[in-house]
C-alpha positions as CSV (number, residue, x, y, z in Angstrom):
1,M,-0.1,-0.1,0.1
2,E,1.2,3.5,-1.0
3,T,1.1,6.5,1.4
4,S,1.7,10.0,0.0
5,V,3.2,12.9,1.9
6,K,4.2,15.8,-0.2
7,G,5.6,19.0,1.1
8,D,4.2,19.7,4.5
9,G,0.6,18.7,3.6
10,P,-1.4,16.0,5.3
11,L,-1.1,12.3,4.7
12,E,-3.4,10.9,1.9
13,S,-3.8,7.8,4.1
14,A,-2.1,6.4,7.0
15,E,-2.2,3.0,8.4
16,E,0.2,0.8,10.5
17,C,2.5,-1.7,8.7
18,L,2.7,0.0,5.5
19,E,5.0,-1.4,2.9
20,E,5.5,1.7,0.8
21,L,5.7,5.5,1.1
22,S,5.8,8.3,-1.3
23,L,7.4,11.5,0.1
24,Q,8.7,14.9,-1.1
25,L,11.7,16.4,0.4
26,H,11.2,19.8,2.1
27,T,13.4,23.0,2.2
28,D,13.0,23.3,5.9
29,E,15.0,20.5,7.6
30,G,12.9,20.9,10.8
31,V,9.7,20.2,8.8
32,W,11.2,17.1,7.5
33,M,12.5,15.9,10.8
34,R,9.1,16.1,12.3
35,Q,7.5,14.4,9.4
36,V,9.9,11.3,9.5
37,G,9.6,11.3,13.2
38,H,5.8,10.9,13.0
39,L,6.0,8.4,10.0
40,K,8.4,5.9,11.5
41,D,6.0,5.3,14.3
42,W,2.9,5.3,12.2
43,C,4.4,3.3,9.4
44,Q,6.7,0.9,11.4
45,G,6.5,-1.8,8.5
46,T,7.7,0.6,5.6
47,Q,9.9,-1.5,3.4
48,A,10.3,1.0,0.3
49,V,10.2,4.8,0.1
50,K,9.7,6.9,-3.1
51,L,11.5,10.0,-2.4
52,G,11.3,13.1,-4.7
53,V,13.9,16.0,-4.4
54,P,12.3,19.4,-5.5
55,A,14.5,21.8,-7.5
56,R,15.0,24.2,-4.5
57,V,16.3,21.5,-2.2
58,T,20.1,21.8,-2.2
59,T,22.5,18.9,-2.3
60,A,23.6,19.2,1.3
61,L,20.0,19.2,2.5
62,A,19.0,16.3,0.5
63,A,21.8,14.3,1.8
64,D,21.1,15.2,5.4
65,S,17.4,14.3,4.6
66,I,18.2,11.0,3.2
67,R,20.2,10.1,6.3
68,L,17.1,10.3,8.4
69,L,15.4,7.4,6.6
70,F,17.4,5.2,8.8
71,L,14.6,5.8,11.2
72,F,12.7,3.3,9.2
73,R,14.3,0.0,10.4
74,N,12.8,-2.3,7.8
75,L,13.7,-0.1,4.7
76,Q,14.9,-2.2,1.9
77,R,14.3,-0.2,-1.3
78,L,14.7,3.5,-2.0
79,D,13.7,5.1,-5.4
80,L,15.3,8.7,-5.6
81,T,13.9,11.0,-8.3
82,L,15.5,14.5,-8.7
83,N,12.3,16.4,-9.9
84,S,14.0,18.9,-12.1
85,P,16.4,18.1,-15.0
86,R,18.6,20.9,-14.0
87,T,19.3,19.5,-10.5
88,R,22.6,17.8,-10.3
89,I,23.5,14.2,-8.8
90,E,26.4,14.7,-6.6
91,Q,28.6,12.4,-4.4
92,P,27.1,13.6,-1.2
93,I,23.9,12.2,-2.2
94,L,25.2,8.9,-3.0
95,V,27.3,8.9,0.3
96,A,24.1,9.5,2.2
97,C,22.5,6.6,0.6
98,A,25.3,4.3,1.4
99,E,24.5,4.8,5.1
100,L,21.3,3.1,4.8
101,L,22.7,-0.3,5.5
102,G,19.5,-2.4,5.0
103,L,18.8,-1.4,1.3
104,T,18.6,-4.1,-1.2
105,S,17.6,-2.0,-4.1
106,L,18.6,1.6,-4.8
107,S,17.3,3.7,-7.7
108,I,18.5,7.1,-8.7
109,S,16.9,8.9,-11.7
110,G,16.3,12.6,-13.0
111,G,18.6,15.5,-12.7
112,H,22.1,15.4,-14.4
113,L,25.5,14.3,-13.4
114,S,28.1,16.9,-12.0
115,H,31.3,17.2,-14.1
116,K,33.1,14.9,-11.6
117,G,30.7,12.0,-12.1
118,L,30.0,9.4,-9.4
119,D,32.1,7.1,-7.5
120,L,29.6,4.1,-7.1
121,A,32.1,2.1,-5.0
122,V,31.1,3.9,-1.9
123,L,27.9,1.8,-2.2
124,T,30.1,-1.3,-1.2
125,S,28.9,-0.6,2.3
126,L,25.4,-1.9,1.5
127,R,26.2,-5.6,1.7
128,K,22.7,-6.5,1.0
129,L,22.3,-4.4,-2.2
130,N,21.3,-6.5,-5.4
131,T,19.6,-3.9,-7.5
132,L,21.1,-0.7,-8.5
133,A,20.0,1.9,-11.2
134,V,21.7,5.3,-11.8
135,R,19.9,7.1,-14.9
136,P,20.3,10.8,-15.0
137,H,19.4,12.8,-17.7
138,S,21.6,14.3,-20.5
139,D,23.9,17.4,-19.9
140,E,26.1,19.4,-22.1
141,G,29.1,18.7,-20.0
142,L,28.6,14.9,-19.1
143,D,26.0,12.9,-20.9
144,G,26.6,9.7,-18.8
145,L,28.9,7.7,-16.9
146,E,32.5,7.4,-18.2
147,D,34.9,4.3,-18.2
148,E,36.3,5.2,-14.6
149,H,32.8,5.2,-13.4
150,L,31.8,1.9,-14.7
151,A,34.9,0.5,-13.1
152,T,33.7,1.7,-9.6
153,A,30.3,-0.1,-10.3
154,A,32.0,-3.4,-10.9
155,R,33.2,-3.4,-7.2
156,L,29.7,-4.2,-6.3
157,T,30.0,-7.8,-6.9
158,G,26.6,-8.8,-5.0
159,L,24.5,-7.0,-7.7
160,K,21.9,-9.1,-9.7
161,S,20.6,-6.3,-11.7
162,L,22.4,-3.0,-12.9
163,S,21.1,-0.3,-15.0
164,L,23.3,2.6,-15.8
165,R,23.4,5.6,-18.3
166,A,26.8,5.3,-20.0
167,S,28.3,8.0,-21.8
168,E,28.9,7.9,-25.6
169,N,32.6,8.0,-24.9
170,V,32.5,4.6,-22.9
171,T,34.9,2.2,-24.6
172,D,35.6,-1.5,-24.4
173,E,37.7,-0.9,-21.1
174,G,34.5,0.4,-19.1
175,V,32.3,-2.3,-20.3
176,S,34.8,-5.0,-19.8
177,A,35.2,-4.1,-16.3
178,L,31.7,-5.2,-15.7
179,T,32.8,-8.8,-16.2
180,A,33.5,-8.9,-12.4
181,L,29.6,-8.9,-11.9
182,T,29.3,-12.6,-12.5
183,G,26.0,-12.9,-10.7
184,L,24.0,-10.3,-12.8
185,T,20.7,-11.4,-14.5
186,Q,19.8,-8.1,-15.7
187,L,22.3,-5.6,-17.4
188,T,21.0,-2.2,-19.0
189,L,23.3,0.0,-20.6
190,V,21.4,2.8,-22.2
191,P,23.0,4.3,-24.1
192,L,26.0,2.4,-25.0
193,G,29.5,4.0,-26.0
194,L,30.0,4.6,-29.7
195,E,33.4,2.6,-29.8
196,V,32.0,-0.6,-27.8
197,S,32.9,-3.6,-29.7
198,R,31.3,-7.2,-30.3
199,D,34.2,-8.7,-28.3
200,S,33.8,-6.7,-25.2
201,L,29.9,-7.5,-25.1
202,M,30.7,-11.2,-25.7
203,A,33.2,-11.1,-22.9
204,V,30.4,-9.7,-20.6
205,A,27.9,-12.1,-21.7
206,A,30.3,-15.1,-21.1
207,A,31.1,-13.7,-17.6
208,M,27.4,-13.7,-16.3
209,P,26.0,-17.2,-17.0
210,G,22.7,-16.3,-15.3
211,L,22.1,-13.2,-17.6
212,Q,18.5,-13.2,-18.5
213,A,17.7,-9.6,-19.9
214,L,20.2,-7.3,-21.7
215,S,19.1,-3.9,-22.8
216,V,21.6,-1.5,-24.9
217,G,21.2,1.8,-26.3
218,L,22.7,2.5,-29.9
219,H,23.7,6.0,-31.2
220,E,23.9,4.6,-34.5
221,S,22.6,1.7,-36.7
222,R,26.2,0.3,-37.3
223,Q,26.4,-0.5,-33.5
224,V,23.9,-3.3,-33.9
225,A,26.9,-5.4,-35.1
226,A,28.1,-5.6,-31.4
227,L,25.1,-7.8,-30.7
228,K,25.6,-10.4,-33.4
229,G,27.4,-12.7,-31.2
230,L,24.8,-13.0,-28.3
231,P,22.7,-15.8,-30.0
232,E,26.0,-18.0,-29.7
233,R,25.3,-18.3,-26.1
234,D,23.9,-21.5,-24.6
235,T,21.1,-19.5,-23.0
236,V,20.3,-16.3,-24.9
237,P,19.0,-13.4,-22.8
238,C,16.1,-11.3,-23.6
239,I,17.3,-8.4,-25.6
240,S,16.2,-4.8,-25.7
241,V,17.5,-2.3,-28.1
242,V,17.1,1.5,-28.3
243,L,18.2,3.3,-31.6
244,N,18.7,7.0,-31.4
245,A,19.5,7.9,-35.0
246,P,18.5,5.4,-37.6
247,E,19.9,6.1,-41.0
248,T,17.9,6.3,-44.3
249,S,19.6,3.0,-45.5
250,A,19.0,1.2,-42.3
251,S,18.6,-2.1,-44.1
252,S,21.6,-3.8,-42.5
253,F,20.0,-2.9,-39.0
254,F,16.8,-4.5,-39.9
255,S,18.6,-7.6,-41.5
256,T,20.4,-8.1,-38.1
257,L,17.2,-7.7,-36.1
258,T,15.4,-10.2,-38.4
259,L,18.2,-12.8,-39.2
260,V,20.1,-12.8,-35.9
261,L,18.2,-11.3,-33.1
262,R,14.8,-12.3,-33.8
263,P,14.2,-15.2,-31.4
264,S,15.3,-13.1,-28.5
265,L,14.5,-9.3,-29.3
266,V,11.6,-8.4,-26.9
267,S,11.7,-4.5,-27.2
268,L,12.5,-2.0,-29.9
269,R,12.5,1.7,-29.5
270,M,13.7,4.0,-32.3
271,G,14.0,7.6,-33.1
272,T,12.4,8.8,-36.5
273,L,13.3,6.5,-39.2
274,E,13.6,8.2,-42.8
275,A,12.1,5.6,-45.2
276,T,11.5,5.5,-48.9
277,D,9.0,2.6,-48.7
278,N,7.2,0.5,-46.3
279,A,9.7,-2.5,-46.6
280,F,10.8,-1.9,-42.9
281,L,7.2,-2.8,-41.7
282,L,7.5,-6.2,-43.3
283,A,10.7,-6.8,-41.6
284,L,9.3,-5.6,-38.2
285,G,6.5,-7.9,-38.7
286,T,8.6,-11.0,-38.5
287,L,10.0,-10.1,-34.9
288,N,7.2,-12.3,-33.3
289,Q,8.9,-12.2,-29.7
290,L,8.5,-8.3,-29.6
291,K,6.6,-6.9,-26.7
292,E,7.4,-3.3,-27.1
293,L,7.7,-1.2,-30.3
294,K,8.0,2.4,-30.4
295,M,9.2,4.4,-33.6
296,G,8.5,7.3,-35.7
297,V,8.6,7.4,-39.6
298,S,9.2,10.2,-42.1
299,L,9.7,10.4,-45.8
300,A,13.3,10.4,-46.9
301,E,14.4,13.2,-49.0
302,G,13.4,12.8,-52.6
303,G,11.1,10.0,-51.7
304,R,7.6,9.5,-52.8
305,P,4.7,9.3,-50.3
306,F,3.6,5.8,-49.3
307,T,1.3,4.2,-46.8
308,C,2.2,2.4,-43.6
309,N,-0.4,-0.2,-42.9
310,L,-0.5,-1.5,-39.3
311,A,-1.8,-4.8,-40.6
312,A,1.8,-5.7,-41.5
313,L,2.4,-6.0,-37.8
314,S,-0.5,-8.5,-37.0
315,G,2.1,-11.3,-36.5
316,L,3.4,-9.6,-33.4
317,G,0.9,-11.6,-31.1
318,Q,2.9,-11.0,-27.9
319,L,2.8,-7.1,-28.2
320,R,1.9,-5.2,-25.2
321,T,3.1,-1.7,-26.2
322,L,2.9,0.0,-29.6
323,E,3.7,3.6,-30.4
324,F,3.7,4.4,-34.3
325,A,3.9,8.0,-35.6
326,V,4.2,9.2,-39.1
327,T,4.5,12.7,-40.9
328,K,1.6,14.4,-42.8
329,D,2.9,13.1,-46.2
330,L,2.6,9.3,-45.1
331,G,-0.6,7.4,-45.1
332,L,-1.7,5.6,-41.9
333,P,-5.3,4.0,-42.6
334,L,-7.6,2.9,-39.9
335,S,-10.7,1.4,-40.7
336,V,-13.5,-0.6,-39.0
337,K,-12.4,-4.1,-40.3
338,Q,-8.6,-3.3,-39.4
339,V,-9.4,-2.2,-35.8
340,S,-11.4,-5.5,-35.5
341,M,-8.6,-7.6,-37.0
342,L,-5.8,-6.1,-34.8
343,A,-7.8,-6.4,-31.6
344,L,-7.6,-10.1,-32.2
345,A,-4.1,-10.1,-33.4
346,W,-2.8,-8.3,-30.2
347,P,-4.7,-9.8,-27.4
348,T,-2.2,-8.6,-24.6
349,L,-1.9,-5.0,-25.8
350,T,-1.9,-2.6,-22.9
351,S,-0.6,0.7,-24.5
352,L,-1.4,2.2,-27.8
353,S,-0.1,5.3,-29.3
354,I,-0.7,6.1,-32.9
355,S,-0.7,9.4,-35.0
356,V,-4.0,8.9,-36.8
357,M,-5.9,12.2,-36.1
358,G,-6.2,14.6,-38.7
359,K,-5.7,11.9,-41.2
360,P,-8.5,11.8,-44.0
361,E,-7.9,8.1,-44.5
362,V,-9.0,7.3,-40.9
363,A,-12.6,6.1,-40.8
364,P,-14.3,8.0,-37.8
365,E,-16.3,4.8,-37.0
366,A,-13.0,2.8,-36.3
367,L,-12.3,5.2,-33.3
368,G,-15.6,4.0,-31.9
369,L,-14.2,0.3,-31.9
370,L,-11.1,0.9,-29.7
371,D,-13.0,-0.6,-26.9
372,N,-12.4,-4.1,-28.5
373,F,-8.8,-3.7,-27.0
374,S,-10.1,-4.8,-23.7
375,R,-6.8,-4.8,-21.9
376,L,-5.9,-1.2,-23.0
377,S,-4.9,1.0,-20.2
378,S,-2.9,3.8,-22.1
379,L,-4.2,5.3,-25.2
380,S,-2.8,8.2,-27.4
381,L,-4.4,9.4,-30.4
382,F,-2.3,12.4,-31.7
383,A,-1.7,14.3,-35.0
384,P,1.2,13.6,-37.3
385,L,4.8,14.4,-36.1
386,D,5.0,17.5,-38.3
387,Y,1.6,19.0,-37.1
388,S,1.9,22.6,-36.4
389,V,-0.1,25.5,-35.3
390,E,-0.7,26.7,-38.7
391,D,-2.4,23.4,-39.7
392,E,-4.9,23.8,-36.9
393,M,-7.4,25.8,-38.9
394,E,-7.5,23.0,-41.6
395,A,-7.0,20.1,-39.5
396,I,-9.8,17.3,-39.6
397,M,-11.4,16.9,-36.2
398,L,-12.2,13.2,-35.6
399,P,-14.9,12.5,-33.1
400,V,-14.0,10.5,-30.1
401,H,-16.5,9.0,-27.8
402,P,-15.1,8.5,-24.3
403,H,-18.0,6.1,-23.6
404,Y,-16.7,3.9,-26.3
405,L,-13.1,3.6,-25.2
406,P,-11.8,0.9,-22.7
407,R,-13.2,1.6,-19.3
408,G,-10.0,0.3,-17.9
409,L,-8.0,3.4,-19.4
410,K,-5.7,4.8,-16.8
411,S,-3.9,7.3,-19.5
412,L,-5.8,9.2,-22.3
413,V,-3.9,11.7,-24.7
414,L,-6.0,13.1,-27.6
415,E,-5.0,15.7,-30.3
416,C,-7.3,17.3,-32.9
417,A,-10.2,15.5,-31.6
418,Q,-13.9,16.3,-31.0
419,V,-14.6,14.9,-27.5
420,R,-18.1,13.9,-27.4
421,C,-20.3,12.5,-24.5
422,P,-23.9,11.4,-24.9
423,A,-24.6,13.2,-21.5
424,A,-23.3,16.4,-23.2
425,S,-25.6,16.0,-26.2
426,A,-28.7,15.4,-23.9
427,S,-27.9,18.3,-21.6
428,S,-27.5,20.8,-24.4
429,D,-31.1,20.2,-25.6
430,G,-33.7,22.1,-23.5
431,H,-33.1,22.5,-19.9
432,G,-29.7,21.3,-19.9
433,S,-28.0,24.5,-20.7
434,T,-25.6,25.8,-18.4
435,G,-25.0,29.3,-19.8
436,G,-25.1,32.4,-17.9
437,G,-24.4,34.8,-20.9
438,A,-25.3,34.9,-24.7
439,N,-22.6,32.5,-25.6
440,G,-23.7,29.9,-23.0
441,S,-20.7,30.5,-20.7
442,A,-21.0,31.5,-17.2
443,P,-19.9,34.8,-16.0
444,A,-16.3,34.9,-14.9
445,A,-16.8,35.9,-11.4
446,D,-19.4,33.3,-10.9
447,A,-17.1,30.6,-12.4
448,G,-14.3,31.6,-10.1
449,D,-16.1,32.3,-6.9
450,G,-18.6,29.4,-7.2
451,E,-21.1,30.9,-4.6
452,P,-24.0,28.7,-3.8
453,G,-26.5,30.7,-5.7
454,S,-24.4,31.5,-8.8
455,I,-25.3,30.2,-12.1
456,A,-21.8,28.5,-12.5
457,A,-22.4,26.8,-9.1
458,R,-25.8,25.4,-10.1
459,A,-24.5,24.5,-13.6
460,S,-21.2,22.8,-12.1
461,R,-23.5,20.7,-9.5
462,E,-25.6,19.4,-12.6
463,L,-22.6,18.6,-14.5
464,L,-20.6,16.8,-11.8
465,R,-23.9,14.9,-11.1
466,Q,-24.0,13.7,-14.7
467,G,-20.3,12.5,-14.4
468,A,-20.7,10.6,-11.2
469,S,-24.0,9.0,-11.9
470,G,-23.9,5.3,-12.7
471,T,-25.2,6.0,-16.2
472,G,-22.8,8.8,-16.9
473,R,-19.5,7.3,-15.6
474,V,-17.0,7.4,-18.1
475,L,-13.2,6.3,-17.8
476,P,-13.5,5.8,-13.7
477,N,-9.9,4.6,-13.7
478,L,-8.3,7.5,-15.4
479,E,-5.2,8.8,-13.8
480,H,-3.6,10.9,-16.8
481,M,-5.4,12.9,-19.4
482,E,-4.2,15.5,-22.1
483,L,-6.2,17.4,-24.5
484,N,-4.4,19.3,-27.1
485,S,-6.0,21.4,-29.9
486,C,-9.4,19.6,-29.2
487,S,-12.9,20.7,-29.3
488,A,-15.0,19.6,-26.0
489,S,-18.0,21.0,-24.3
490,D,-18.3,21.9,-20.7
491,E,-20.6,18.8,-20.3
492,A,-18.1,16.6,-22.0
493,L,-15.3,17.7,-19.7
494,A,-17.4,17.5,-16.7
495,A,-18.7,13.9,-17.5
496,I,-15.0,12.8,-17.7
497,L,-13.7,14.7,-14.7
498,G,-16.7,14.0,-12.5
499,S,-16.2,10.3,-12.9
500,A,-12.4,10.1,-13.1
501,T,-11.9,11.3,-9.4
502,G,-8.4,9.7,-9.4
503,L,-7.0,12.0,-11.9
504,C,-3.5,13.0,-11.1
505,H,-2.4,14.5,-14.4
506,L,-4.3,17.0,-16.4
507,E,-3.2,19.1,-19.4
508,L,-5.9,21.4,-21.4
509,T,-4.0,22.9,-24.3
510,D,-6.2,25.0,-26.8
511,V,-9.3,23.2,-26.0
512,S,-12.0,25.1,-27.8
513,S,-15.7,25.3,-26.5
514,I,-15.0,24.9,-22.9
515,S,-15.7,27.8,-20.5
516,D,-15.3,28.7,-16.8
517,T,-18.2,26.4,-16.1
518,G,-16.5,23.4,-17.3
519,L,-13.4,24.0,-15.2
520,V,-15.5,24.1,-12.0
521,A,-15.2,20.1,-12.2
522,L,-11.6,20.7,-11.1
523,R,-12.8,20.9,-7.6
524,S,-13.7,17.3,-7.6
525,L,-10.1,16.2,-8.4
526,T,-8.7,15.5,-5.0
527,R,-5.6,13.9,-6.1
528,L,-4.5,16.3,-8.8
529,E,-0.6,16.8,-8.8
530,H,-0.1,18.1,-12.3
531,L,-2.2,20.8,-14.0
532,V,-1.5,22.7,-17.4
533,V,-4.1,25.0,-18.8
534,R,-2.9,26.9,-21.9
535,M,-5.3,28.6,-24.2
536,S,-4.2,30.6,-27.2
537,R,-5.5,34.2,-27.9
538,P,-8.8,33.8,-30.0
539,P,-7.9,33.8,-33.7
540,Q,-8.6,36.8,-35.8
541,P,-11.0,36.0,-38.5
542,P,-9.6,35.6,-42.1
543,P,-9.9,38.3,-44.7
544,P,-12.6,37.8,-47.4
545,A,-11.5,35.4,-50.0
546,S,-11.7,38.0,-52.8
547,S,-9.0,40.0,-50.9
548,R,-6.6,37.3,-51.0
549,G,-7.2,36.4,-54.7
550,W,-9.4,33.4,-53.8
551,A,-12.3,32.3,-56.1
552,S,-15.6,33.2,-54.9
553,T,-16.9,30.4,-52.5
554,S,-20.5,30.0,-51.2
555,A,-21.1,30.2,-47.4
556,A,-22.3,26.6,-47.5
557,A,-19.2,25.3,-48.7
558,M,-17.1,27.3,-46.1
559,P,-16.0,25.3,-43.1
560,P,-17.5,26.1,-39.9
561,K,-15.5,28.2,-37.4
562,A,-14.3,26.4,-34.2
563,P,-16.0,27.8,-31.2
564,V,-13.5,30.0,-29.1
565,S,-12.8,29.0,-25.5
566,T,-14.1,31.3,-22.9
567,V,-11.9,30.3,-20.0
568,T,-11.0,33.4,-17.8
569,H,-8.3,33.9,-15.1
570,A,-11.2,33.7,-12.6
571,S,-11.1,29.9,-12.9
572,L,-7.9,29.9,-10.8
573,G,-10.6,30.0,-7.9
574,T,-11.2,26.4,-8.4
575,L,-7.8,25.5,-7.2
576,R,-8.5,26.5,-3.8
577,T,-8.8,23.1,-2.5
578,A,-6.1,21.5,-4.8
579,S,-3.9,20.6,-1.8
580,T,-2.1,18.0,-3.6
581,L,-1.0,20.0,-6.7
582,R,2.7,20.0,-7.5
583,H,3.0,21.5,-11.0
584,L,0.9,24.3,-12.3
585,E,1.0,26.1,-15.6
586,W,-1.6,28.7,-16.5
587,S,-1.8,30.7,-19.5
588,L,-4.7,31.9,-21.3
589,G,-3.3,34.3,-24.1
590,E,-4.1,37.3,-22.3
591,P,-1.5,38.0,-19.5
592,L,-2.7,38.5,-15.9
593,T,-3.3,41.9,-15.0
594,D,-2.3,43.8,-11.9
595,A,-5.7,43.5,-10.5
596,E,-5.8,39.8,-11.6
597,L,-2.4,38.9,-10.2
598,A,-3.0,39.5,-6.5
599,P,-5.7,37.3,-6.0
600,A,-4.1,34.8,-8.1
601,L,-1.1,34.7,-5.8
602,S,-3.3,34.7,-2.7
603,I,-4.7,31.3,-4.1
604,I,-1.5,29.8,-5.2
605,S,0.4,30.6,-2.1
606,S,-2.1,28.6,-0.1
607,L,-1.2,25.6,-1.9
608,G,1.7,24.1,0.2
609,N,2.8,21.3,-2.0
610,L,3.4,23.4,-5.1
611,Q,6.9,23.0,-6.6
612,H,6.6,24.6,-10.1
613,V,4.4,27.6,-11.2
614,A,4.3,29.2,-14.5
615,L,1.8,32.0,-15.0
616,D,1.6,34.3,-18.0
617,V,2.4,37.5,-16.6
618,D,3.8,40.6,-18.3
619,P,7.5,40.7,-17.8
620,E,7.4,44.3,-16.8
621,L,4.8,43.5,-14.2
622,R,6.0,43.8,-10.6
623,I,4.3,43.9,-7.4
624,A,5.9,46.5,-5.2
625,R,5.6,47.1,-1.5
626,N,4.1,50.5,-2.1
627,A,1.5,49.2,-4.5
628,T,-2.1,49.4,-3.6
629,G,-5.3,47.5,-3.8
630,G,-6.1,43.7,-3.5
631,S,-7.0,41.8,-0.5
632,G,-4.5,39.6,1.2
633,A,-4.9,36.1,2.0
634,S,-2.5,34.7,4.5
635,A,-0.7,31.4,3.7
636,S,0.4,30.9,7.4
637,G,-0.4,27.8,9.4
638,R,1.7,25.5,7.2
639,E,4.2,23.8,9.6
640,G,7.6,25.2,9.2
641,A,6.9,26.6,5.7
642,G,8.3,30.0,6.5
643,S,4.9,31.2,4.6
644,A,4.0,34.8,3.8
645,A,1.0,36.4,2.5
646,V,1.2,37.0,-1.1
647,G,-2.3,37.7,-1.9
648,S,-2.2,41.5,-1.4
649,S,0.0,43.8,-3.4
650,A,0.4,46.0,-0.3
651,K,1.4,43.2,1.9
652,A,3.2,40.7,-0.1
653,L,6.9,42.0,0.2
654,P,6.9,43.0,4.0
655,E,5.7,39.6,5.1
656,A,7.9,37.9,2.4
657,R,10.7,39.7,4.2
658,Q,9.7,38.6,7.6
659,A,9.5,34.9,6.2
660,T,13.2,35.2,5.3
661,G,14.1,36.5,8.7
662,K,14.5,40.4,8.0
663,E,12.6,42.3,10.7
664,V,11.0,45.8,10.5
665,D,11.7,47.8,13.4
666,S,8.9,50.5,13.1
667,D,6.2,51.8,11.0
668,S,8.2,54.9,10.2
669,E,11.3,52.8,9.2
670,E,9.1,50.6,6.8
671,D,7.6,53.8,5.5
672,E,11.3,55.2,4.8
673,E,12.4,52.0,3.2
674,D,9.3,51.9,0.9
675,E,10.4,55.2,-0.6
676,D,13.8,53.8,-1.7
677,A,12.6,50.1,-2.3
678,E,12.8,48.5,-5.8
679,P,9.8,46.8,-7.0
680,V,10.2,43.1,-6.4
681,P,9.2,40.5,-9.2
682,W,6.1,38.5,-8.3
683,H,8.0,35.3,-8.8
684,E,10.3,36.1,-6.1
685,Q,7.5,37.1,-3.7
686,L,5.8,33.9,-4.3
687,E,9.0,31.9,-3.8
688,A,9.5,33.6,-0.5
689,A,6.1,32.7,0.6
690,C,6.2,28.9,-0.6
691,P,9.6,27.4,0.0
692,L,9.1,24.5,-2.3
693,V,8.1,26.7,-5.4
694,Q,10.0,27.6,-8.7
695,A,8.2,30.5,-10.3
696,T,8.4,31.5,-13.9
697,D,6.5,33.5,-16.5
698,R,7.5,31.3,-19.2
699,P,5.7,28.0,-20.0
700,G,7.7,24.8,-19.7
701,V,9.3,23.2,-22.9
702,V,8.3,19.4,-23.1
703,M,10.8,17.2,-24.5
704,Y,10.9,13.5,-25.1
705,S,14.0,11.4,-23.9
706,L,14.4,8.3,-26.0
707,W,17.0,6.9,-23.6
708,A,14.9,7.5,-20.5
709,D,11.6,6.8,-22.4
710,C,9.9,9.7,-20.6
711,T,9.0,13.4,-21.1
712,L,11.1,16.2,-19.5
713,N,9.6,19.5,-18.5
714,L,12.5,21.9,-19.0
715,T,11.6,25.3,-17.3
716,S,13.5,28.7,-17.3
717,R,12.6,32.2,-15.9
């Protein structure tokens, strides 16, 4: 069972003899000590801890905090995650982990390596350690562990499972050092050095007679030659391959996969392949042991467009994860017959991600049969790889009915989709209207405040009732949802959010037709940790066709205009009870004004678990001490948080200074300082009030890491 303790907030659940805890470090060591002191009494049976390190926690503080985990006497597994890619993994953190003598499993992920690397030999004090994973993200200075670092890992002779991110500079010397780990059953080197040869990999495999699984990352297709000797072993391990940059002429790579590695290849992840025809699909279709396939395809320069038919992969009967993306000039058909056939061909499929949205060759009816994949828990339907904002006005919006998706879905990502719900259609006829204005949206003030008698409050209660009712429940197990460039009514959004009460991750980007009324449903999400709301400015109507030299077109032939979102900054008021929220991005096209920023900061400063906040604020906007207006709301009362009231422009800076230990002797001295004081940026005031928060006025840049197989959110101020 898992218990979550984030920041200085309350426990989500607490029972005796818990096996696993999920914790977040605090910038105040006193708060952390009290939390651990209570938990070691309440959760005496804890055997595993998942520990997150916020960006504002220093290396020294993180190391001291990790040492306190020795109070959990039964602790055996520690999963340490550095929440920000910009945080460095330094030796003191490793030394602190080495003092938890009962550990049998240690995983360190996220962040990036310091220029000195890591001496893994310090972990020899952990006599029971059998599983080790060190997987930082890339960095310009050091992209992974070097030869000397692999040599220190070779001293941990009791290991059975080892997963390392190696630098591209790793050579045979570093890999050969791992032959000392004769008891390994699982080895992951993703990526592998560019110059690692077949001989060194053969030596490693020969030294590990019990090796059952081998995962390697290749920078170039030619490196696959180093794997050719593995099938010569008496017992061939299951092989997983990650290829970063497949060349256009990758025929030799696919030949090696099909002719040499086919009996043992269970996973293949590739970057975007530039192809001239679909011959590669026929080769992939012969890899009948594959359980995971992730790749993208684009048209090689000078090539002629062709079609990628997923029916070529129907022979992959053990497939569990499929991610297949193409560009706009390649065909990716999906028909009713094809969906029915593939559902039978892939009976164990649990994750499906395909770029079929916006494709004219996709039959809308086919999307209504996706519930045939009965074991599906993750579904992503997105636009082509080269889709851009300029394509949005001409994109084909395919309808997606959540009621016809697999009910066991835990993750749903949609792009360029019309999200429809039967409840939404019914409520839009007659007395189901939720509008408070001419366009059917509630007034901004009502939507934000949600007073009991307001139009928005009455409408939201009805929408939530539809989502929570037995007949209206859709996707009740949903934990992760992203809607990008989609169209969804308030009723459809509320029907989903009202039933997916366990939702932890929600992103709404350029979702048209929703308003403040639909976002009131956020109040029912008591476990929400990650929220992104990004809405662009309403697009300007195009000039008349004749002014651009177009031929005259009848009004009936013109495509209908997409409804414009009417979400306002007042909807931030729905987050007052979002006590579990850790990541917030809020951008509605129009920056927050001075009058809107004060109440927004009042709400945000009361969320004690927040670690990252991105608000669309004019860079020149500052909240100075001598500003006037706004009503403050104190964020005090959070144990040891050093909080200050940020909700009032007039009070924000003085209270923030008190939080940092600077005292004001008298009113006269304060007034005298006010005259000479420089305006303080809003993000500095917020960070002074909330010790875990990193604030910025720029949205995060999301990048996919092929080596880590995850998305990274890179933020800057």
